[in-house]
BARO-174184 format. One record per residue (C-alpha): residue number from 1; residue in one letter; y, x, z. Coordinates in steps of 0.05 Angstrom, whole numbers. Layout:
! residues N
num:NUM, residuo:A, yy:Y, xx:X, zz:Z
...
! end
This chain:
! residues 331
num:1, residuo:M, yy:709, xx:1363, zz:-3382
num:2, residuo:I, yy:736, xx:1302, zz:-3336
num:3, residuo:K, yy:741, xx:1323, zz:-3264
num:4, residuo:N, yy:768, xx:1267, zz:-3228
num:5, residuo:T, yy:727, xx:1223, zz:-3180
num:6, residuo:P, yy:727, xx:1150, zz:-3201
num:7, residuo:S, yy:746, xx:1103, zz:-3143
num:8, residuo:L, yy:691, xx:1061, zz:-3113
num:9, residuo:C, yy:682, xx:1000, zz:-3132
num:10, residuo:E, yy:661, xx:941, zz:-3083
num:11, residuo:P, yy:595, xx:919, zz:-3105
num:12, residuo:T, yy:572, xx:851, zz:-3119
num:13, residuo:S, yy:525, xx:820, zz:-3083
num:14, residuo:E, yy:469, xx:830, zz:-3138
num:15, residuo:E, yy:487, xx:897, zz:-3138
num:16, residuo:Q, yy:483, xx:905, zz:-3070
num:17, residuo:K, yy:412, xx:884, zz:-3077
num:18, residuo:I, yy:400, xx:933, zz:-3135
num:19, residuo:L, yy:431, xx:995, zz:-3093
num:20, residuo:K, yy:384, xx:970, zz:-3033
num:21, residuo:K, yy:327, xx:966, zz:-3079
num:22, residuo:I, yy:339, xx:1036, zz:-3108
num:23, residuo:Q, yy:354, xx:1064, zz:-3032
num:24, residuo:N, yy:286, xx:1042, zz:-3009
num:25, residuo:E, yy:245, xx:1059, zz:-3068
num:26, residuo:T, yy:276, xx:1127, zz:-3069
num:27, residuo:E, yy:258, xx:1136, zz:-2987
num:28, residuo:K, yy:187, xx:1113, zz:-3004
num:29, residuo:K, yy:172, xx:1159, zz:-3055
num:30, residuo:N, yy:206, xx:1221, zz:-3031
num:31, residuo:L, yy:150, xx:1237, zz:-2981
num:32, residuo:D, yy:125, xx:1300, zz:-3011
num:33, residuo:N, yy:103, xx:1333, zz:-3064
num:34, residuo:I, yy:58, xx:1291, zz:-3094
num:35, residuo:S, yy:92, xx:1231, zz:-3085
num:36, residuo:R, yy:154, xx:1255, zz:-3121
num:37, residuo:T, yy:107, xx:1283, zz:-3177
num:38, residuo:K, yy:80, xx:1216, zz:-3190
num:39, residuo:A, yy:147, xx:1178, zz:-3183
num:40, residuo:Y, yy:176, xx:1223, zz:-3239
num:41, residuo:F, yy:122, xx:1213, zz:-3276
num:42, residuo:E, yy:112, xx:1139, zz:-3278
num:43, residuo:L, yy:187, xx:1130, zz:-3292
num:44, residuo:Y, yy:178, xx:1169, zz:-3356
num:45, residuo:L, yy:119, xx:1123, zz:-3376
num:46, residuo:K, yy:162, xx:1058, zz:-3363
num:47, residuo:Q, yy:229, xx:1094, zz:-3397
num:48, residuo:Q, yy:210, xx:1144, zz:-3448
num:49, residuo:D, yy:279, xx:1158, zz:-3470
num:50, residuo:M, yy:283, xx:1187, zz:-3398
num:51, residuo:I, yy:248, xx:1252, zz:-3420
num:52, residuo:W, yy:279, xx:1295, zz:-3362
num:53, residuo:S, yy:229, xx:1253, zz:-3321
num:54, residuo:L, yy:167, xx:1283, zz:-3354
num:55, residuo:L, yy:204, xx:1351, zz:-3348
num:56, residuo:A, yy:213, xx:1340, zz:-3268
num:57, residuo:S, yy:149, xx:1313, zz:-3260
num:58, residuo:M, yy:111, xx:1378, zz:-3295
num:59, residuo:V, yy:158, xx:1424, zz:-3255
num:60, residuo:S, yy:147, xx:1391, zz:-3190
num:61, residuo:R, yy:73, xx:1397, zz:-3210
num:62, residuo:N, yy:88, xx:1478, zz:-3203
num:63, residuo:A, yy:121, xx:1470, zz:-3136
num:64, residuo:G, yy:58, xx:1437, zz:-3109
num:65, residuo:W, yy:10, xx:1483, zz:-3136
num:66, residuo:N, yy:66, xx:1541, zz:-3103
num:67, residuo:M, yy:58, xx:1511, zz:-3039
num:68, residuo:C, yy:-16, xx:1507, zz:-3041
num:69, residuo:D, yy:-26, xx:1577, zz:-3058
num:70, residuo:L, yy:11, xx:1596, zz:-2990
num:71, residuo:E, yy:-51, xx:1565, zz:-2962
num:72, residuo:S, yy:-106, xx:1603, zz:-3001
num:73, residuo:S, yy:-143, xx:1659, zz:-2983
num:74, residuo:Y, yy:-100, xx:1707, zz:-3024
num:75, residuo:F, yy:-34, xx:1688, zz:-2989
num:76, residuo:Q, yy:-65, xx:1683, zz:-2913
num:77, residuo:K, yy:-82, xx:1754, zz:-2923
num:78, residuo:M, yy:-14, xx:1781, zz:-2947
num:79, residuo:L, yy:38, xx:1746, zz:-2908
num:80, residuo:T, yy:36, xx:1716, zz:-2834
num:81, residuo:E, yy:39, xx:1649, zz:-2823
num:82, residuo:K, yy:111, xx:1645, zz:-2795
num:83, residuo:K, yy:132, xx:1674, zz:-2875
num:84, residuo:R, yy:83, xx:1625, zz:-2909
num:85, residuo:H, yy:111, xx:1566, zz:-2870
num:86, residuo:R, yy:181, xx:1589, zz:-2887
num:87, residuo:L, yy:167, xx:1597, zz:-2957
num:88, residuo:Y, yy:135, xx:1522, zz:-2958
num:89, residuo:L, yy:194, xx:1498, zz:-2922
num:90, residuo:T, yy:238, xx:1536, zz:-2980
num:91, residuo:Y, yy:194, xx:1498, zz:-3042
num:92, residuo:E, yy:191, xx:1429, zz:-3004
num:93, residuo:R, yy:264, xx:1425, zz:-2992
num:94, residuo:A, yy:287, xx:1439, zz:-3058
num:95, residuo:N, yy:235, xx:1391, zz:-3083
num:96, residuo:W, yy:267, xx:1335, zz:-3037
num:97, residuo:T, yy:340, xx:1348, zz:-3049
num:98, residuo:I, yy:326, xx:1344, zz:-3124
num:99, residuo:F, yy:288, xx:1276, zz:-3121
num:100, residuo:R, yy:339, xx:1253, zz:-3075
num:101, residuo:D, yy:392, xx:1263, zz:-3124
num:102, residuo:A, yy:351, xx:1249, zz:-3190
num:103, residuo:Y, yy:308, xx:1187, zz:-3178
num:104, residuo:P, yy:369, xx:1141, zz:-3160
num:105, residuo:Q, yy:405, xx:1164, zz:-3221
num:106, residuo:L, yy:337, xx:1144, zz:-3259
num:107, residuo:L, yy:326, xx:1082, zz:-3221
num:108, residuo:L, yy:401, xx:1052, zz:-3233
num:109, residuo:Y, yy:393, xx:1068, zz:-3313
num:110, residuo:Y, yy:331, xx:1030, zz:-3313
num:111, residuo:Y, yy:361, xx:973, zz:-3275
num:112, residuo:S, yy:419, xx:977, zz:-3325
num:113, residuo:T, yy:374, xx:964, zz:-3383
num:114, residuo:K, yy:344, xx:903, zz:-3354
num:115, residuo:M, yy:405, xx:876, zz:-3328
num:116, residuo:K, yy:436, xx:898, zz:-3406
num:117, residuo:R, yy:500, xx:928, zz:-3377
num:118, residuo:P, yy:519, xx:997, zz:-3351
num:119, residuo:M, yy:517, xx:1000, zz:-3275
num:120, residuo:F, yy:535, xx:1073, zz:-3272
num:121, residuo:H, yy:605, xx:1058, zz:-3228
num:122, residuo:L, yy:550, xx:1051, zz:-3166
num:123, residuo:L, yy:531, xx:1124, zz:-3175
num:124, residuo:P, yy:578, xx:1151, zz:-3122
num:125, residuo:Y, yy:541, xx:1100, zz:-3071
num:126, residuo:F, yy:485, xx:1157, zz:-3074
num:127, residuo:D, yy:531, xx:1219, zz:-3077
num:128, residuo:I, yy:522, xx:1231, zz:-3147
num:129, residuo:S, yy:564, xx:1276, zz:-3179
num:130, residuo:V, yy:622, xx:1259, zz:-3226
num:131, residuo:F, yy:593, xx:1301, zz:-3272
num:132, residuo:M, yy:535, xx:1259, zz:-3276
num:133, residuo:Q, yy:576, xx:1202, zz:-3278
num:134, residuo:N, yy:605, xx:1223, zz:-3339
num:135, residuo:E, yy:543, xx:1239, zz:-3376
num:136, residuo:W, yy:503, xx:1175, zz:-3368
num:137, residuo:T, yy:569, xx:1133, zz:-3392
num:138, residuo:E, yy:561, xx:1185, zz:-3450
num:139, residuo:F, yy:485, xx:1175, zz:-3455
num:140, residuo:W, yy:491, xx:1092, zz:-3459
num:141, residuo:N, yy:544, xx:1094, zz:-3512
num:142, residuo:F, yy:515, xx:1149, zz:-3556
num:143, residuo:K, yy:436, xx:1151, zz:-3528
num:144, residuo:N, yy:439, xx:1231, zz:-3539
num:145, residuo:K, yy:374, xx:1238, zz:-3498
num:146, residuo:K, yy:371, xx:1316, zz:-3507
num:147, residuo:R, yy:436, xx:1320, zz:-3480
num:148, residuo:L, yy:422, xx:1274, zz:-3417
num:149, residuo:M, yy:366, xx:1316, zz:-3406
num:150, residuo:I, yy:402, xx:1386, zz:-3412
num:151, residuo:A, yy:456, xx:1349, zz:-3364
num:152, residuo:L, yy:409, xx:1334, zz:-3312
num:153, residuo:I, yy:377, xx:1405, zz:-3320
num:154, residuo:I, yy:446, xx:1431, zz:-3305
num:155, residuo:N, yy:464, xx:1382, zz:-3242
num:156, residuo:E, yy:399, xx:1392, zz:-3211
num:157, residuo:Q, yy:411, xx:1467, zz:-3204
num:158, residuo:N, yy:475, xx:1465, zz:-3179
num:159, residuo:V, yy:460, xx:1413, zz:-3130
num:160, residuo:I, yy:409, xx:1456, zz:-3100
num:161, residuo:Q, yy:448, xx:1521, zz:-3105
num:162, residuo:R, yy:491, xx:1522, zz:-3045
num:163, residuo:P, yy:443, xx:1476, zz:-3000
num:164, residuo:V, yy:380, xx:1516, zz:-3013
num:165, residuo:I, yy:397, xx:1576, zz:-3046
num:166, residuo:E, yy:459, xx:1599, zz:-3019
num:167, residuo:H, yy:443, xx:1563, zz:-2948
num:168, residuo:P, yy:438, xx:1627, zz:-2897
num:169, residuo:F, yy:375, xx:1611, zz:-2865
num:170, residuo:Y, yy:336, xx:1612, zz:-2943
num:171, residuo:K, yy:375, xx:1666, zz:-2962
num:172, residuo:R, yy:361, xx:1711, zz:-2902
num:173, residuo:K, yy:294, xx:1691, zz:-2893
num:174, residuo:I, yy:273, xx:1680, zz:-2960
num:175, residuo:F, yy:314, xx:1698, zz:-3023
num:176, residuo:N, yy:330, xx:1770, zz:-2996
num:177, residuo:T, yy:258, xx:1784, zz:-2968
num:178, residuo:M, yy:210, xx:1837, zz:-3000
num:179, residuo:M, yy:166, xx:1795, zz:-3014
num:180, residuo:F, yy:206, xx:1747, zz:-3056
num:181, residuo:N, yy:241, xx:1802, zz:-3099
num:182, residuo:F, yy:173, xx:1828, zz:-3110
num:183, residuo:Q, yy:148, xx:1763, zz:-3142
num:184, residuo:D, yy:211, xx:1756, zz:-3179
num:185, residuo:L, yy:212, xx:1823, zz:-3209
num:186, residuo:F, yy:140, xx:1824, zz:-3228
num:187, residuo:H, yy:140, xx:1757, zz:-3252
num:188, residuo:F, yy:85, xx:1737, zz:-3203
num:189, residuo:N, yy:115, xx:1661, zz:-3207
num:190, residuo:S, yy:120, xx:1623, zz:-3271
num:191, residuo:V, yy:119, xx:1554, zz:-3291
num:192, residuo:L, yy:57, xx:1527, zz:-3324
num:193, residuo:F, yy:44, xx:1466, zz:-3366
num:194, residuo:P, yy:-33, xx:1457, zz:-3373
num:195, residuo:T, yy:-81, xx:1422, zz:-3425
num:196, residuo:C, yy:-144, xx:1393, zz:-3422
num:197, residuo:H, yy:-170, xx:1446, zz:-3466
num:198, residuo:G, yy:-155, xx:1503, zz:-3421
num:199, residuo:E, yy:-95, xx:1531, zz:-3442
num:200, residuo:L, yy:-32, xx:1546, zz:-3410
num:201, residuo:Y, yy:43, xx:1540, zz:-3436
num:202, residuo:G, yy:107, xx:1553, zz:-3397
num:203, residuo:A, yy:150, xx:1615, zz:-3382
num:204, residuo:S, yy:151, xx:1664, zz:-3327
num:205, residuo:V, yy:212, xx:1657, zz:-3271
num:206, residuo:N, yy:251, xx:1714, zz:-3270
num:207, residuo:G, yy:321, xx:1721, zz:-3224
num:208, residuo:F, yy:308, xx:1657, zz:-3197
num:209, residuo:K, yy:371, xx:1661, zz:-3144
num:210, residuo:T, yy:416, xx:1662, zz:-3202
num:211, residuo:L, yy:443, xx:1589, zz:-3223
num:212, residuo:N, yy:450, xx:1612, zz:-3297
num:213, residuo:K, yy:376, xx:1634, zz:-3302
num:214, residuo:R, yy:353, xx:1576, zz:-3275
num:215, residuo:I, yy:392, xx:1526, zz:-3323
num:216, residuo:D, yy:361, xx:1569, zz:-3381
num:217, residuo:L, yy:295, xx:1572, zz:-3358
num:218, residuo:G, yy:297, xx:1487, zz:-3348
num:219, residuo:K, yy:323, xx:1494, zz:-3426
num:220, residuo:R, yy:270, xx:1538, zz:-3452
num:221, residuo:L, yy:215, xx:1498, zz:-3412
num:222, residuo:A, yy:248, xx:1430, zz:-3446
num:223, residuo:D, yy:234, xx:1472, zz:-3514
num:224, residuo:I, yy:165, xx:1482, zz:-3501
num:225, residuo:L, yy:142, xx:1409, zz:-3466
num:226, residuo:F, yy:176, xx:1379, zz:-3526
num:227, residuo:S, yy:157, xx:1416, zz:-3583
num:228, residuo:E, yy:113, xx:1384, zz:-3630
num:229, residuo:E, yy:60, xx:1438, zz:-3623
num:230, residuo:Y, yy:54, xx:1423, zz:-3546
num:231, residuo:Y, yy:78, xx:1359, zz:-3524
num:232, residuo:K, yy:12, xx:1318, zz:-3549
num:233, residuo:Q, yy:-28, xx:1368, zz:-3499
num:234, residuo:I, yy:12, xx:1370, zz:-3443
num:235, residuo:F, yy:17, xx:1291, zz:-3439
num:236, residuo:E, yy:-57, xx:1280, zz:-3446
num:237, residuo:F, yy:-61, xx:1332, zz:-3386
num:238, residuo:A, yy:-1, xx:1292, zz:-3350
num:239, residuo:L, yy:-37, xx:1230, zz:-3369
num:240, residuo:K, yy:-108, xx:1244, zz:-3347
num:241, residuo:T, yy:-100, xx:1293, zz:-3287
num:242, residuo:E, yy:-88, xx:1273, zz:-3218
num:243, residuo:H, yy:-34, xx:1314, zz:-3181
num:244, residuo:T, yy:-67, xx:1344, zz:-3121
num:245, residuo:G, yy:-24, xx:1410, zz:-3109
num:246, residuo:S, yy:-83, xx:1453, zz:-3119
num:247, residuo:R, yy:-97, xx:1501, zz:-3180
num:248, residuo:Y, yy:-156, xx:1471, zz:-3198
num:249, residuo:D, yy:-119, xx:1419, zz:-3223
num:250, residuo:Y, yy:-118, xx:1460, zz:-3289
num:251, residuo:E, yy:-166, xx:1510, zz:-3269
num:252, residuo:Q, yy:-227, xx:1461, zz:-3277
num:253, residuo:Y, yy:-215, xx:1457, zz:-3357
num:254, residuo:F, yy:-227, xx:1535, zz:-3363
num:255, residuo:H, yy:-271, xx:1563, zz:-3410
num:256, residuo:S, yy:-304, xx:1596, zz:-3364
num:257, residuo:P, yy:-326, xx:1552, zz:-3293
num:258, residuo:K, yy:-283, xx:1572, zz:-3239
num:259, residuo:Q, yy:-292, xx:1549, zz:-3161
num:260, residuo:R, yy:-230, xx:1517, zz:-3131
num:261, residuo:D, yy:-201, xx:1567, zz:-3083
num:262, residuo:T, yy:-133, xx:1525, zz:-3067
num:263, residuo:P, yy:-127, xx:1472, zz:-3021
num:264, residuo:F, yy:-108, xx:1404, zz:-3035
num:265, residuo:L, yy:-37, xx:1391, zz:-3012
num:266, residuo:R, yy:-43, xx:1328, zz:-2971
num:267, residuo:M, yy:-107, xx:1375, zz:-2928
num:268, residuo:V, yy:-54, xx:1427, zz:-2907
num:269, residuo:Y, yy:19, xx:1396, zz:-2902
num:270, residuo:P, yy:43, xx:1337, zz:-2860
num:271, residuo:V, yy:99, xx:1294, zz:-2886
num:272, residuo:I, yy:162, xx:1326, zz:-2866
num:273, residuo:A, yy:229, xx:1290, zz:-2838
num:274, residuo:H, yy:291, xx:1323, zz:-2873
num:275, residuo:D, yy:358, xx:1314, zz:-2855
num:276, residuo:Y, yy:411, xx:1299, zz:-2907
num:277, residuo:H, yy:477, xx:1333, zz:-2899
num:278, residuo:K, yy:530, xx:1311, zz:-2949
num:279, residuo:Q, yy:555, xx:1360, zz:-2993
num:280, residuo:K, yy:619, xx:1371, zz:-3036
num:281, residuo:D, yy:617, xx:1352, zz:-3107
num:282, residuo:W, yy:593, xx:1419, zz:-3141
num:283, residuo:F, yy:628, xx:1392, zz:-3200
num:284, residuo:T, yy:697, xx:1394, zz:-3174
num:285, residuo:I, yy:693, xx:1452, zz:-3135
num:286, residuo:S, yy:659, xx:1502, zz:-3181
num:287, residuo:K, yy:681, xx:1533, zz:-3249
num:288, residuo:F, yy:632, xx:1490, zz:-3304
num:289, residuo:N, yy:599, xx:1540, zz:-3353
num:290, residuo:N, yy:609, xx:1506, zz:-3424
num:291, residuo:K, yy:544, xx:1550, zz:-3446
num:292, residuo:W, yy:502, xx:1510, zz:-3406
num:293, residuo:F, yy:501, xx:1457, zz:-3458
num:294, residuo:S, yy:493, xx:1511, zz:-3509
num:295, residuo:N, yy:427, xx:1475, zz:-3553
num:296, residuo:K, yy:403, xx:1553, zz:-3571
num:297, residuo:V, yy:344, xx:1574, zz:-3535
num:298, residuo:V, yy:310, xx:1641, zz:-3545
num:299, residuo:H, yy:239, xx:1657, zz:-3519
num:300, residuo:Q, yy:232, xx:1724, zz:-3502
num:301, residuo:H, yy:153, xx:1726, zz:-3487
num:302, residuo:T, yy:99, xx:1688, zz:-3519
num:303, residuo:T, yy:97, xx:1614, zz:-3493
num:304, residuo:N, yy:18, xx:1623, zz:-3488
num:305, residuo:L, yy:10, xx:1647, zz:-3412
num:306, residuo:T, yy:-66, xx:1627, zz:-3408
num:307, residuo:S, yy:-84, xx:1707, zz:-3411
num:308, residuo:W, yy:-23, xx:1722, zz:-3374
num:309, residuo:Y, yy:-48, xx:1685, zz:-3318
num:310, residuo:L, yy:-115, xx:1705, zz:-3312
num:311, residuo:H, yy:-84, xx:1780, zz:-3314
num:312, residuo:K, yy:-32, xx:1755, zz:-3249
num:313, residuo:R, yy:-90, xx:1725, zz:-3219
num:314, residuo:K, yy:-127, xx:1787, zz:-3218
num:315, residuo:Q, yy:-71, xx:1822, zz:-3198
num:316, residuo:L, yy:-62, xx:1778, zz:-3137
num:317, residuo:Y, yy:-137, xx:1785, zz:-3107
num:318, residuo:T, yy:-134, xx:1865, zz:-3117
num:319, residuo:L, yy:-63, xx:1863, zz:-3078
num:320, residuo:S, yy:-97, xx:1814, zz:-3019
num:321, residuo:S, yy:-162, xx:1857, zz:-3018
num:322, residuo:I, yy:-120, xx:1926, zz:-3010
num:323, residuo:T, yy:-78, xx:1891, zz:-2956
num:324, residuo:D, yy:-143, xx:1861, zz:-2928
num:325, residuo:L, yy:-175, xx:1938, zz:-2922
num:326, residuo:T, yy:-113, xx:1965, zz:-2893
num:327, residuo:K, yy:-105, xx:1911, zz:-2842
num:328, residuo:T, yy:-180, xx:1927, zz:-2828
num:329, residuo:S, yy:-171, xx:2006, zz:-2828
num:330, residuo:R, yy:-113, xx:1997, zz:-2774
num:331, residuo:S, yy:-155, xx:1951, zz:-2729
! end
């Protein structure tokens, strides 16, 4: 694969206007998890060949649900406020970092289609990896939307590897903690694709710290989302259901009535101002694994997670109750 960094071309006055539009729109929609999730989905509705946008929107919904879990009564009993806040900052930083990198790419493609010419030579102005500059050119020429989706999965997971996963603060305070490893080992975290009929599809997350496993997870999730069996049901949910961050977004469709027990994101979390620190291009300093582009997808477990989810929520309730009793007996 070509790893040479292309030279930065001076944009025309017309291109400068487009760059400014993209910068402003990205900043406007990168406020919080709600705005990011909505932005991805709206872009997919405009450009349905951008299938990664729908995948990103559904995964971003999950990030919001994970954030709001931290302010539920379950987690308030199990974790201190400081630990919950650190976990939230980790979810938020990863969500923000991916959007900051991916959304300008999607918008630049959108404007390229309007101008009827590729403008991917402008990607370096947003610090986009040379890997994606090559892949966008490939897509423009050959229209292989599945390859582009996999390329975006590969890119975004590499984009968060150093500044989030391997960052000394997150590594020490989050990824190497007993709580995170417990959730990871026993599959308490999962990425869910709900339907309006009360069913949940998706995959459980294990080995989140490992780049290869996250890329594999992304491809497995894409395989589920765009399968003939599930796509229409999941898309219907995305179209009809406003993202609030509360798990009631999908629990309202369960066959057995359930009360909301997780908060709305904007009721508990303020907008956070992030600092951007320019990173070295991962593609030029890391070894590329050609297996990442493999179309082979293996689902080791069932993709219908409805029963699994209900079982895990019961376990979580039991665990929080035990923690609460332990605290009470000590006091």
